[in-house]
C-alpha positions in Angstrom: 24.5 -63.1 0.2 27.7 -62.1 -1.6 29.9 -59.4 -0.1 31.5 -56.8 -2.3 35.2 -56.3 -1.7 35.1 -52.5 -2.4 33.7 -49.3 -1.0 31.9 -46.5 -2.6 33.5 -43.0 -2.0 31.4 -39.9 -1.9 32.2 -36.2 -1.4 29.8 -34.9 1.3 30.9 -31.3 1.1 27.4 -30.5 0.0 25.2 -32.7 2.3 22.0 -32.3 0.2 23.9 -33.3 -3.0 26.8 -35.8 -2.3 29.0 -36.4 -5.3 30.3 -39.9 -6.3 34.1 -39.8 -6.4 35.2 -43.4 -7.0 35.7 -46.8 -5.4 38.1 -48.1 -2.7 39.4 -51.5 -3.5 42.4 -53.7 -2.6 43.1 -57.0 -4.3 44.6 -58.5 -1.1 41.7 -57.7 1.2 38.3 -59.5 1.4 34.9 -58.8 3.0 35.0 -55.3 4.4 33.3 -55.3 7.8 34.1 -52.2 9.8 34.8 -48.6 8.7 36.1 -45.7 10.7 37.1 -42.1 9.9 40.1 -40.2 11.2 39.8 -36.4 10.6 42.8 -34.5 9.2 43.4 -32.7 12.6 43.9 -36.1 14.3 45.7 -37.8 11.5 49.5 -38.3 11.6 49.7 -37.4 7.9 47.6 -34.2 8.3 45.1 -35.6 5.8 41.9 -37.5 6.5 42.1 -41.3 6.8 39.5 -43.9 6.3 40.1 -47.1 8.2 38.6 -50.4 6.9 38.8 -53.8 8.6 38.3 -56.9 6.4 36.6 -60.0 7.9 37.8 -62.8 5.6 41.4 -61.6 5.1 41.8 -60.5 8.7 43.5 -57.2 7.6 43.1 -53.5 8.4 43.7 -50.9 5.6 44.2 -47.2 6.1 43.2 -45.1 3.1 44.8 -41.7 3.1 42.5 -39.3 1.5 44.0 -36.7 -0.8 41.6 -33.7 -0.9 
């Protein structure tokens, strides 16, 4: 089964009606495997961060979320 090298981003401010925001994609990273979330209050930047590990490229990417 093929693995997509991107992630779908949704705004869950309204849980019953999440809104599609866009895609997370990096040309240098392949086969996303693990995802974690760091809330703004625990983030060094003061903004939420999504952490994605990529199986094939052996990389970890931190996506700083601009609300």
